[in-house]
C-alpha positions in Angstrom: -0.5 -194.8 -66.2 3.3 -194.4 -66.7 3.9 -198.0 -65.4 1.3 -199.3 -67.8 2.8 -197.4 -70.7 6.2 -198.8 -70.0 4.8 -202.3 -69.7 3.3 -201.9 -73.2 6.4 -200.3 -74.7 9.7 -200.0 -72.9 11.2 -197.8 -75.6 9.2 -194.7 -74.8 11.8 -192.1 -73.6 9.2 -189.7 -72.3 7.6 -192.4 -70.2 10.9 -193.2 -68.6 11.4 -189.5 -67.9 8.0 -189.3 -66.3 8.8 -192.4 -64.2 12.1 -190.8 -63.2 10.3 -187.6 -62.2 8.0 -189.6 -59.9 10.8 -191.6 -58.4 12.8 -188.4 -57.8 10.0 -186.0 -56.7 7.7 -188.3 -54.7 9.4 -191.6 -53.9 12.8 -190.1 -53.3 14.3 -193.1 -54.9 17.4 -191.4 -56.2 19.1 -194.5 -57.6 15.9 -195.6 -59.4 15.3 -192.1 -60.8 18.8 -191.8 -62.2 18.5 -195.2 -63.9 15.3 -194.1 -65.6 16.7 -190.7 -66.7 19.7 -192.5 -68.2 17.5 -195.0 -69.9 15.5 -192.2 -71.4 18.6 -190.5 -72.7 19.9 -193.8 -74.1 16.6 -194.1 -76.0 16.3 -190.5 -77.2 19.6 -188.6 -76.7 18.2 -185.5 -78.6 15.2 -185.1 -76.2 15.7 -181.7 -74.6 13.1 -182.3 -71.9 14.9 -185.5 -70.8 18.2 -183.7 -70.3 16.4 -180.9 -68.5 14.8 -183.4 -66.1 18.1 -185.1 -65.5 19.8 -181.7 -64.9 17.2 -181.0 -62.1 17.9 -184.4 -60.6 21.7 -183.9 -60.6 21.3 -180.5 -58.9 19.1 -182.2 -56.3 21.7 -184.7 -55.4 24.6 -182.2 -55.4 26.3 -183.0 -58.6 26.3 -179.5 -59.9 29.0 -179.8 -62.7 27.1 -182.7 -64.3 23.8 -180.8 -63.9 25.1 -177.7 -65.6 26.4 -179.8 -68.6 22.9 -181.4 -68.9 21.3 -177.9 -68.8 23.7 -176.6 -71.4 22.9 -179.6 -73.6 19.2 -179.0 -73.2 19.7 -175.4 -74.3 21.6 -176.6 -77.4 18.9 -179.1 -78.3 16.1 -176.5 -77.8 17.6 -173.1 -78.6 14.3 -171.4 -79.2 13.5 -171.6 -75.5 15.4 -170.5 -72.5 16.7 -173.3 -70.2 19.7 -171.8 -68.4 18.1 -169.5 -65.8 17.4 -172.3 -63.3 20.9 -173.7 -63.7 22.4 -170.3 -63.0 20.1 -169.9 -60.0 21.0 -173.3 -58.6 24.7 -172.5 -58.9 24.2 -169.1 -57.4 25.2 -167.2 -60.5 22.5 -164.8 -59.5 23.4 -161.9 -61.9 23.1 -164.2 -64.9 19.9 -165.7 -63.6 18.3 -162.3 -63.0 18.7 -161.2 -66.6 17.1 -164.4 -67.9 14.2 -164.4 -65.4 13.5 -160.8 -66.1 13.4 -161.6 -69.9 11.1 -164.6 -69.3 8.8 -162.5 -67.2 8.4 -160.0 -70.1 7.9 -162.7 -72.7 5.5 -164.8 -70.6 3.6 -162.4 -68.4 1.1 -165.1 -67.3 3.9 -167.2 -65.7 4.4 -166.5 -62.0 7.6 -168.7 -61.9 10.1 -166.0 -62.9 8.8 -163.6 -60.2 9.1 -166.4 -57.6 12.7 -167.0 -58.5 13.5 -163.3 -58.6 12.0 -162.7 -55.2 14.2 -165.5 -53.8 17.3 -164.1 -55.4 16.7 -160.6 -54.1 15.9 -162.0 -50.6 19.1 -164.0 -50.6 21.2 -161.0 -51.8 19.6 -158.5 -49.3 17.6 -156.5 -51.9 14.5 -156.5 -49.8 12.6 -153.9 -51.7 12.9 -155.7 -55.0 12.1 -159.0 -53.3 8.8 -157.6 -52.1 8.1 -156.1 -55.5 8.5 -159.5 -57.2 6.3 -161.2 -54.6 3.6 -158.6 -55.3 4.0 -159.3 -59.0 3.7 -163.0 -58.4 0.6 -162.5 -56.3 -0.9 -160.3 -59.0 -0.3 -162.9 -61.8 -2.0 -165.5 -59.6 -4.9 -163.1 -59.3 -4.4 -162.3 -55.6 -4.5 -158.5 -56.1 -5.7 -157.7 -52.7 -3.0 -159.8 -51.2 -0.4 -158.0 -53.3 -1.7 -154.7 -52.0 -1.6 -155.9 -48.4 2.0 -157.0 -48.8 3.0 -153.7 -50.2 1.3 -151.8 -47.4 2.8 -153.9 -44.7 6.3 -153.4 -46.3 5.8 -149.6 -46.5 4.4 -149.4 -42.9 6.4 -152.0 -41.0 9.2 -153.4 -43.1 10.3 -156.5 -44.8 9.7 -159.2 -42.2 6.2 -158.0 -41.5 5.4 -158.0 -45.2 6.5 -161.6 -45.5 4.6 -162.5 -42.3 1.4 -161.0 -43.9 2.0 -163.2 -47.0 2.7 -166.4 -44.9 -0.3 -165.8 -42.7 -2.7 -165.2 -45.6 -1.3 -168.3 -47.4 -1.9 -170.4 -44.3 -5.5 -169.3 -44.3 -6.2 -170.3 -47.9 -8.6 -173.3 -48.3 -6.5 -176.2 -49.6 -9.6 -177.6 -51.2 -9.9 -174.6 -53.6 -6.3 -173.5 -54.0 -2.9 -175.2 -53.8 -0.3 -173.6 -51.7 2.8 -175.8 -51.1 3.9 -176.1 -47.5 7.5 -175.7 -48.6 6.9 -172.2 -49.9 5.5 -171.1 -46.5 8.6 -172.7 -45.0 10.8 -170.7 -47.3 9.0 -167.5 -46.3 9.7 -168.2 -42.6 13.3 -169.0 -43.5 13.7 -165.6 -45.1 12.1 -164.0 -42.0 14.7 -165.7 -39.8 12.1 -167.8 -38.0 13.8 -171.2 -38.2 11.3 -173.0 -35.9 8.4 -172.1 -38.1 10.4 -172.9 -41.2 11.1 -176.4 -40.1 7.6 -176.9 -38.8 6.3 -176.2 -42.4 9.1 -178.3 -43.9 7.9 -181.2 -41.8 4.4 -180.8 -43.2 5.8 -180.8 -46.7 7.9 -183.9 -45.8 4.8 -185.8 -44.5 2.9 -185.3 -47.7 6.0 -185.8 -49.9 5.6 -182.5 -51.6 9.1 -181.0 -51.3 11.1 -178.4 -53.1 14.6 -179.5 -53.9 16.7 -179.1 -50.7 19.6 -178.0 -53.0 17.6 -174.9 -53.8 19.3 -171.7 -52.7 16.2 -170.6 -50.9 17.2 -172.9 -48.0 20.6 -171.3 -47.6 19.4 -169.3 -44.5 18.7 -172.6 -42.6 21.1 -175.0 -44.4 23.6 -175.1 -41.5 20.9 -176.1 -39.0 21.2 -179.7 -37.8 17.5 -180.2 -38.5 18.2 -179.5 -42.2 20.9 -182.2 -42.2 18.5 -184.6 -40.6 15.8 -183.9 -43.2 18.3 -184.6 -46.0 19.2 -187.9 -44.3 15.5 -188.9 -44.0 15.0 -188.1 -47.7 18.0 -190.3 -48.6 20.0 -187.5 -50.1 23.8 -187.6 -50.2 25.3 -185.9 -47.2 
């Protein structure tokens, strides 16, 4: 549909952005994606969403300074909404990101995203209790209240890794025909548990279906130094 739209009118900035998102997120055509983002910006330089998409692309390919500038520009262009939390998260300015994610969680209680990001930050900074609390909140928002309770019980009775194992195991059992659980998220849970083999097994599943989280995401820091991670980046065509 996007290709058709561009064939009919090559001056649609949002269509170029959508094409860039596809080239980046599914095809891993990083050169083509950047060309489309830049074309979209050329056509509509005041489009905040375009700058936000380009920022995410730049973070993905490791150009953090440029990415931060695009995020800041997005914030200037759309000051009524918050756009800096992810940029602070990606650059590991976790204290600044926490404040913004907590604020977003309060203003948009139906959005599970802030709780996911907060759980990652707390996991990465060793605040296991808060990480589990945010995972429970995320599960509750997604209407998995029994799972949230099971995670809490496992944490209280057996500790952090067991709680994450309960979550991962339950997510593996969810019927993919009725609910969507990304393989990369299960991989991240095993990464936080310290089970690298399982983490990479699930990352391979994500790779095969081309449904990957950005490998620049801090959630991969626990396994980033593993040669298998470097190999995965290479296979995705990412700069080394």
